TORMI-445906 format. One record per residue (C-alpha): residue in one letter; x, z, y. Coordinates in steps of 0.5 Angstrom, whole numbers, padded with zeros to 4 digits, always signed. Layout:
AXZY;...
// end
This chain:
M+0017-0015+0069;R+0022-0010+0071;N+0025-0008+0077;I+0031-0003+0078;R+0033+0000+0085;L+0040+0004+0086;R+0040+0010+0091;T+0046+0014+0092;L+0045+0021+0094;G+0052+0023+0094;V+0057+0024+0088;L+0056+0030+0084;A+0060+0032+0078;A+0058+0029+0071;A+0059+0031+0064;S+0056+0029+0057;L+0049+0032+0056;F+0049+0034+0049;C+0056+0035+0047;G+0058+0039+0053;A+0065+0035+0054;S+0066+0034+0061;S+0069+0027+0065;Q+0070+0026+0072;A+0066+0020+0075;T+0068+0015+0080;A+0064+0012+0085;S+0063+0006+0082;D+0056+0004+0080;S+0053+0000+0075;P+0046-0002+0075;G+0046-0007+0069;H+0049-0001+0065;I+0043+0003+0067;E+0038-0002+0066;R+0040-0004+0059;V+0040+0003+0057;V+0033+0004+0059;D+0031-0002+0056;E+0033-0001+0049;A+0029+0006+0049;I+0023+0004+0053;R+0021-0003+0051;P+0020-0001+0044;I+0015+0004+0046;M+0011-0001+0050;E+0010-0005+0044;E+0009+0000+0039;Y+0004+0004+0043;D+0001-0002+0047;V+0003+0001+0054;P+0001-0003+0060;G+0006+0000+0065;M+0012+0005+0066;A+0016+0007+0071;V+0023+0011+0069;A+0027+0014+0074;V+0034+0017+0072;T+0039+0021+0077;V+0046+0022+0075;Q+0052+0023+0079;G+0048+0024+0085;R+0045+0017+0084;R+0038+0015+0083;Y+0036+0009+0079;V+0028+0007+0079;L+0026+0002+0074;N+0019-0001+0073;Y+0016-0005+0067;G+0009-0008+0066;V+0003-0008+0070;A-0001-0002+0074;S-0007-0006+0072;K-0009-0010+0066;E-0015-0013+0070;S-0011-0015+0076;G-0005-0016+0073;Q-0001-0012+0079;K+0006-0010+0077;V+0009-0003+0077;D+0013-0002+0083;D+0016+0003+0087;E+0010+0005+0090;T+0006+0005+0084;L+0002+0012+0083;F+0001+0015+0076;E-0002+0021+0074;I+0003+0026+0071;G-0002+0031+0068;S+0001+0038+0066;I+0008+0037+0070;S+0003+0038+0076;K+0004+0046+0073;T+0011+0046+0075;F+0009+0044+0082;T+0004+0050+0082;A+0009+0055+0079;T+0013+0052+0085;L+0008+0054+0090;A+0007+0061+0087;S+0014+0062+0087;Y+0014+0060+0094;G+0009+0065+0096;E+0012+0071+0093;A+0019+0069+0096;R+0015+0069+0103;G+0012+0076+0101;A+0005+0074+0100;L+0004+0076+0092;S+0008+0079+0087;L+0008+0076+0080;S+0007+0083+0077;D+0000+0084+0081;S-0006+0084+0077;A-0011+0078+0078;S-0016+0082+0080;K-0012+0084+0086;H-0013+0077+0089;L-0020+0076+0087;P-0024+0082+0088;A-0030+0079+0084;L-0026+0080+0078;S-0025+0087+0079;G-0028+0091+0073;S-0026+0086+0068;S-0020+0084+0063;F-0017+0081+0069;D-0015+0088+0072;R-0010+0089+0067;I-0008+0082+0067;S-0002+0080+0071;L-0001+0074+0075;L+0006+0073+0071;D+0001+0073+0064;L-0003+0068+0067;A+0003+0063+0069;T+0006+0064+0062;Y+0000+0063+0058;T+0000+0070+0056;A-0006+0073+0058;G-0009+0074+0051;G-0012+0068+0049;L-0015+0064+0055;P-0017+0057+0052;L-0014+0050+0053;Q-0020+0048+0057;F-0026+0051+0060;P-0032+0051+0056;A-0037+0045+0058;S-0042+0049+0062;V-0036+0051+0067;T-0037+0046+0072;D-0036+0050+0079;Q-0033+0056+0082;K-0039+0060+0081;E-0039+0059+0074;M-0032+0060+0073;I-0032+0067+0076;G-0037+0068+0071;Y-0034+0066+0066;F-0027+0070+0067;K-0031+0076+0069;G-0034+0076+0062;W-0028+0073+0058;Q-0025+0078+0053;P-0018+0077+0051;S-0016+0076+0043;Y-0009+0079+0044;P-0006+0084+0048;G-0003+0082+0055;G+0004+0079+0054;G+0004+0079+0047;H+0002+0072+0045;R+0003+0065+0048;L-0003+0060+0048;Y-0002+0054+0053;S-0008+0054+0057;N-0011+0050+0063;P-0015+0056+0066;S-0010+0061+0065;I-0005+0057+0070;G-0010+0054+0074;L-0013+0061+0076;F-0005+0063+0077;G-0005+0057+0082;Y-0012+0059+0085;L-0010+0066+0086;A-0003+0064+0089;A-0007+0060+0094;K-0012+0065+0096;S-0006+0070+0097;M-0003+0065+0102;G-0009+0064+0106;E-0011+0057+0105;P-0014+0052+0100;F-0009+0050+0094;D-0010+0043+0096;A-0008+0044+0103;L-0002+0048+0101;M+0000+0043+0096;E-0001+0037+0101;K+0001+0040+0108;T+0006+0045+0106;L+0010+0044+0099;F+0010+0036+0098;P+0013+0035+0106;A+0018+0041+0105;L+0020+0038+0098;G+0021+0031+0102;L+0016+0028+0098;T+0012+0022+0101;Q+0008+0019+0096;T+0006+0025+0092;H-0002+0027+0092;I-0007+0031+0090;S-0013+0027+0093;V-0010+0020+0093;P-0011+0017+0100;E-0016+0011+0101;D-0010+0007+0104;R-0006+0009+0097;M-0012+0007+0092;G-0009+0000+0092;D-0002+0003+0089;Y-0006+0008+0084;A-0005+0005+0077;H-0011+0005+0072;G-0010+0009+0066;Y-0012+0006+0059;S-0016+0010+0054;K-0014+0009+0046;A-0020+0004+0046;G-0016+0000+0052;K-0021+0002+0057;P-0019+0003+0065;V-0020+0011+0066;R-0017+0016+0071;V-0017+0023+0071;S-0024+0026+0072;P-0026+0032+0077;G-0026+0039+0074;V-0025+0046+0075;L-0018+0048+0077;D-0016+0041+0076;S-0012+0041+0082;E-0008+0047+0080;A-0007+0045+0072;Y-0006+0037+0072;G-0008+0034+0079;V-0002+0031+0082;K-0001+0024+0082;T+0006+0021+0084;T+0011+0015+0084;A+0017+0016+0079;A+0022+0016+0085;D+0018+0022+0088;L+0018+0026+0082;I+0026+0025+0081;R+0027+0027+0088;F+0023+0034+0085;V+0027+0034+0079;E+0034+0033+0084;A+0031+0039+0088;N+0031+0043+0082;I+0038+0041+0080;E+0041+0043+0086;G+0036+0042+0093;A+0042+0044+0098;E+0038+0040+0103;L+0032+0045+0103;D+0031+0051+0107;D+0033+0057+0103;T+0026+0060+0102;L+0024+0054+0098;Q+0031+0054+0094;R+0030+0061+0092;A+0023+0059+0090;I+0025+0053+0086;A+0031+0057+0082;A+0026+0063+0081;T+0021+0058+0077;H+0027+0057+0072;S+0027+0065+0070;G+0026+0066+0063;Y+0020+0071+0061;F+0020+0070+0053;R+0022+0066+0047;V+0017+0062+0042;G+0022+0059+0037;D+0028+0056+0041;M+0024+0055+0047;T+0024+0059+0053;Q+0018+0060+0058;G+0019+0059+0065;L+0014+0058+0071;G+0011+0052+0069;W+0018+0049+0066;E+0020+0050+0059;M+0028+0051+0057;Y+0033+0050+0052;A+0040+0053+0051;Y+0045+0048+0053;P+0047+0043+0049;A+0041+0042+0046;D+0039+0038+0040;L+0033+0033+0039;E+0030+0037+0033;R+0029+0043+0038;L+0026+0039+0043;L+0021+0036+0039;A+0019+0043+0036;G+0018+0046+0043;N+0014+0040+0045;S+0010+0040+0038;P+0003+0041+0037;E+0004+0048+0034;V+0007+0050+0040;S+0002+0047+0045;F-0005+0048+0041;K-0004+0054+0037;P-0003+0062+0039;N+0004+0064+0038;K+0007+0071+0038;V+0013+0071+0043;T+0019+0075+0044;R+0019+0078+0051;L+0025+0078+0055;D+0026+0085+0059;P+0029+0084+0064;P+0027+0076+0065;L+0033+0072+0064;P+0036+0070+0071;P+0036+0062+0073;R+0042+0059+0069;D+0045+0052+0069;D+0047+0051+0062;V+0040+0050+0060;L+0036+0043+0059;I+0029+0044+0062;N+0023+0040+0061;K+0016+0039+0061;T+0011+0034+0059;G+0004+0032+0062;S-0002+0028+0060;T-0009+0026+0062;S-0014+0021+0058;G-0010+0015+0061;F-0003+0017+0063;G+0003+0020+0059;A+0009+0023+0063;Y+0015+0027+0061;A+0021+0030+0066;A+0027+0033+0063;F+0034+0035+0067;V+0040+0039+0066;P+0043+0043+0072;A+0050+0044+0069;E+0051+0037+0069;Q+0046+0035+0075;I+0043+0029+0071;G+0035+0028+0070;I+0030+0023+0068;V+0022+0022+0069;I+0018+0017+0065;L+0011+0015+0067;A+0006+0011+0063;N-0001+0009+0064;R-0003+0010+0057;N-0003+0017+0054;Y+0002+0015+0048;P+0005+0021+0043;I+0009+0026+0046;P+0015+0026+0041;A+0016+0018+0043;R+0017+0021+0050;V+0022+0026+0048;K+0026+0022+0044;A+0026+0016+0049;A+0029+0021+0054;Y+0034+0024+0049;Q+0036+0017+0048;I+0037+0015+0055;L+0041+0021+0057;T+0045+0021+0051;A+0047+0014+0052;L+0048+0014+0059;Q+0053+0020+0058;R+0057+0016+0053;L+0058+0010+0058;P+0065+0010+0060;A+0066+0014+0067;E+0067+0008+0071;D+0061+0005+0069;R+0056+0011+0070;
// end
């Protein structure tokens, strides 16, 4: 039911995640301690929410640990392992933001560009006054969480956007929206001259060293693609939709996703342009309560406490319009923050969090969409417990 693997990436300085007290680590490894800490947080979740399978990866002190639990398919009994692919839902938005930021670093676009500049079909619409940054940060003026059911193809998408009228001034209110960041990714790809899926799978994923991350799962990997499970316990996978790739389309393993987290923590092995692009996604554009909105990622002042994390990931922030406090100029990327993102599809639930200053991070993937507060609490519990271990045991 459980598997743990240790990958050493080089010794990094470590410190206490939530209390801020530093301690120097030794080079010794203790997978048994990691296993116990993760078990204590994950097993109760699997039991309470009837989660068939989970994969958890942590990076701490330059070492990567991957632990697998349960089954990828209840029907076949296939166990979760290091090759198991999970849907990560809206964590995909952080990849979309990275691609767009990479496009900006290469001079293909500017976040200040109007949306219609990159899609002339929208000229004369509200999108003449809506910037790429507004789309990326859900502040276009009230785009909804999902497209209306009538929007099923690109032609209908363009027609919907042409006729859409904002409810709020651009840049003034945040309303979390798949069409908003989906259009952002679509326009970024157009500015770069290739389809979005091709840019992700042939350019971004390889540049990040991600060999098990996909938009469209290849036929020879379908056997590793976990079944998600609905509230009724039925096997389900994400359904195709307009701008689905851009908003919630990534499928990956825990090992690959923690590698992406590590690239966000440091990424020294990446080329300079990609490093700058990743760092730019950590810029802060406005605040909603204690949460600062970046590109894809959402950030909190460090040290962070559980209540602030829960508030920033609450339904009030995720599903309701919130007036924002604009940061002008934007906050530059900084290390003393906790950065996180949740992701869900009808059959999967995911969470990623990391603190650059402490060079520590976690990803939790599951083939059931269980409650977000449980994900946040589990990650907080694991990271806190890891940092409380004696240095020689971490």
